[in-house]
C-alpha positions in Angstrom: -10.6 13.6 -18.6 -6.8 13.0 -19.0 -4.9 11.9 -15.9 -2.0 14.0 -14.9 1.4 12.6 -15.6 2.9 10.3 -12.9 5.9 11.6 -11.1 8.7 9.2 -10.6 11.2 9.9 -7.8 13.8 7.7 -6.1 13.7 8.3 -2.4 15.9 5.6 -1.1 18.3 3.4 -3.0 16.5 1.4 -5.7 13.0 1.9 -4.2 11.2 4.2 -6.5 8.1 6.2 -5.5 5.6 7.0 -8.3 3.2 9.7 -7.4 0.0 10.4 -9.2 -3.8 11.0 -8.9 -4.1 8.1 -6.4 -1.2 9.1 -4.1 2.0 7.1 -4.0 2.8 3.8 -5.6 6.0 2.1 -4.4 8.2 0.1 -6.8 11.2 -1.6 -5.3 13.6 -2.9 -7.9 15.1 -6.2 -6.8 17.6 -8.4 -8.6 14.9 -10.6 -10.1 11.6 -8.7 -10.2 9.5 -5.7 -9.3 7.2 -5.4 -6.3 4.5 -2.8 -6.7 2.7 -1.6 -3.5 -0.6 0.2 -4.0 -1.0 0.6 -7.8 -2.7 3.8 -8.9 -6.4 4.0 -9.9 -7.4 2.0 -12.9 -7.4 5.2 -15.1 -3.7 5.6 -14.5 -2.7 2.0 -15.2 -1.2 2.7 -18.6 0.9 5.5 -17.3 2.0 3.4 -14.3 3.1 0.5 -16.5 4.9 2.9 -18.8 6.8 4.4 -15.8 7.7 0.9 -14.5 8.9 -0.2 -18.0 11.3 2.8 -18.1 12.9 1.6 -14.8 13.6 -1.9 -15.9 12.3 -4.8 -18.0 12.0 -7.1 -15.0 8.7 -8.8 -14.4 6.2 -7.7 -11.7 6.3 -10.5 -9.2 4.1 -9.1 -6.4 1.4 -6.5 -6.3 0.5 -5.6 -2.7 -2.7 -3.7 -1.6 -2.4 -2.0 1.8 -6.2 -1.4 1.9 -9.4 -1.6 -0.2 -9.1 1.9 -1.5 -9.3 2.2 -5.3 -6.1 4.2 -5.1 -4.5 1.1 -3.7 -6.2 -1.6 -5.8 -7.4 0.1 -9.0 -4.4 -1.1 -11.1 -4.6 -4.7 -10.0 -6.1 -6.0 -13.3 -3.6 -4.2 -15.4 -0.5 -5.2 -13.5 -1.3 -8.9 -12.9 0.0 -11.6 -15.2 0.3 -15.4 -14.9 3.2 -15.2 -12.4 2.0 -12.1 -10.5 0.6 -12.6 -6.9 -1.7 -9.9 -5.6 -1.3 -9.8 -1.8 -3.7 -8.3 0.7 -5.5 -8.9 4.0 -8.5 -11.2 3.7 -10.8 -8.4 4.8 -9.6 -6.3 1.8 -10.5 -9.1 -0.5 -14.0 -9.4 1.1 -14.7 -5.7 0.7 -13.6 -5.9 -2.9 -16.0 -8.8 -3.5 -19.1 -7.2 -2.2 -21.3 -4.1 -2.7 -21.0 -1.6 0.2 -22.0 2.0 0.9 -19.7 4.7 2.3 -21.9 7.3 3.9 -19.4 10.1 4.3 -18.6 9.9 0.5 -22.3 9.1 -0.4 -20.9 6.4 -2.7 -21.8 2.8 -3.3 -18.9 0.6 -4.3 -19.7 -2.3 -6.6 -18.0 -5.7 -6.4 -14.7 -5.8 -8.4 -14.1 -8.1 -11.4 -12.4 -11.4 -10.4 -9.2 -10.3 -12.2 -8.8 -7.5 -9.6 -9.1 -9.7 -6.5 -6.1 -10.6 -4.4 -4.8 -14.0 -5.0 -2.8 -14.4 -1.7 -4.4 -13.2 1.5 -4.0 -13.7 5.3 -6.1 -13.4 8.4 -5.5 -11.5 11.6 -5.1 -14.8 13.4 -2.3 -16.0 11.1 1.3 -15.9 12.5 2.9 -12.5 11.7 4.9 -10.9 10.4 4.8 -12.7 7.0 8.1 -12.6 5.1 8.6 -13.1 1.4 12.0 -13.1 -0.2 12.6 -11.8 -3.7 16.2 -11.7 -4.9 18.2 -9.8 -2.3 15.2 -8.4 -0.4 13.1 -9.6 2.5 9.6 -8.2 2.3 7.9 -8.2 5.7 4.2 -7.4 5.9 1.5 -7.7 8.6 -1.9 -6.4 9.7 -2.7 -3.0 11.1 -6.1 -3.7 12.6 -8.9 -1.2 12.3 -6.8 1.8 11.5 -7.6 3.5 8.2 -9.8 0.4 7.3 -10.1 -3.0 9.0 -7.8 -4.6 6.4 -4.8 -2.2 6.5 -1.4 -3.8 6.2 2.1 -2.4 6.3 5.0 -3.4 4.1 8.6 -3.3 5.3 11.5 -3.8 2.9 13.9 -4.9 5.5 17.2 -4.8 3.6 16.5 -1.4 2.1 15.0 -0.2 5.4 11.9 1.3 3.7 8.4 1.2 5.3 5.3 1.5 3.2 2.5 2.5 5.6 -0.5 2.8 3.4 -3.5 4.9 4.5 -2.5 4.7 8.1 0.1 7.4 7.5 -0.4 10.6 5.4 1.5 13.8 4.8 0.1 17.3 5.4 -3.3 16.0 6.5 -4.8 13.7 9.1 -5.2 10.1 7.9 -8.8 9.3 6.8 -10.5 7.0 9.3 -13.0 5.2 7.1 -15.6 3.9 9.7 -17.6 2.4 6.8 -14.8 -0.2 6.2 -13.9 -0.7 9.9 -11.4 2.1 10.7 -11.4 3.9 14.0 -9.2 6.3 16.0 -8.0 3.7 18.5 -6.9 1.4 15.8 -5.0 4.3 14.1 -3.1 5.1 17.3 -2.3 1.4 17.8 -1.1 1.1 14.2 1.2 4.1 14.6 2.8 2.6 17.7 3.2 -0.7 15.9 5.0 1.0 13.0 7.3 2.7 15.5 8.1 -0.7 17.1 9.1 -2.3 13.8 11.3 0.5 12.5 14.5 2.2 13.5 15.7 5.8 13.4 17.1 5.3 9.9 13.9 3.9 8.4 12.4 5.8 5.5 8.6 6.0 5.8 6.5 6.3 2.6 3.0 7.7 3.4 -0.1 7.3 1.3 0.5 10.7 -0.2 3.3 13.3 -0.5 7.1 12.8 -0.1 8.9 10.1 1.9 9.4 11.0 5.5 11.9 10.2 8.3 10.7 7.9 11.1 10.2 10.9 13.3 7.1 11.7 11.2 5.4 8.7 13.0 6.2 10.2 16.4 4.5 13.6 15.9 0.8 12.6 16.2 1.5 10.4 19.3 3.2 13.4 20.9 -0.1 15.3 20.8 -2.1 12.6 22.7 
C-alpha cells in the first residue's frame, strides 16, 4: 500500500523534522552537508530523499541510527553513498547483523543486508560523549544504556541546541521498553536523567514521534516517580 506523504516542518532554526510512517526523521542543514537522524522505514525512502532534495542540494554526510528499530534504520541503504557514514552503537550493528525474535510483537527479524549496516560504531566503554564537527555544527552523541533498547544513543546538535532523543522519549504515549533487545525500566529512567543533565532550559527536544517539545517534557515522567 502507498505510504502517506511525509510532513516537513522546521521546529528550530535550520533543523528540519520530517514526520512520517516511522515517526520523526531529523535533518539538520549545515553549511557543508546534511545529517539525517533516524531515516524512515525503507518503504518511505523515496519520499524522504525527495523531501531532503527540496531543502537543499547538499550531500548527506552522516546518517545516525538511535536504535535498531526499522523506523530508525530502514532508510540506511537508500541514503548512503560513498562519502556517507552510518553511525550507531555497536550493539545496534550486532542486532542488525543477526536473526532475533521479539516475543511481544511475535516477529522474527532477519539479518539486514550489508549495505544497511552502520559503518562507524562505538562501545559503551569508549570515551564519551563523541563529538563530530560538520561545518558550523558540533554534533555530540553518546550511549543511553538499556533504555528503549540496549543500543540507544542520543544526538545533541550543540550550536543549534537541539536534542534528538530517539526511542527513549516519545510524545503522547509511554516509551516502548523493548526487553527483547535489552531495554528495561531502570535504564529508561537513567537515560531521562542523563538527557536532563546534558541539556539546558532552552534546549528543544525531538522525540521519536510527534512534535518537538521543550526540555520540561523530560521532567514530567520523573516527577511521577
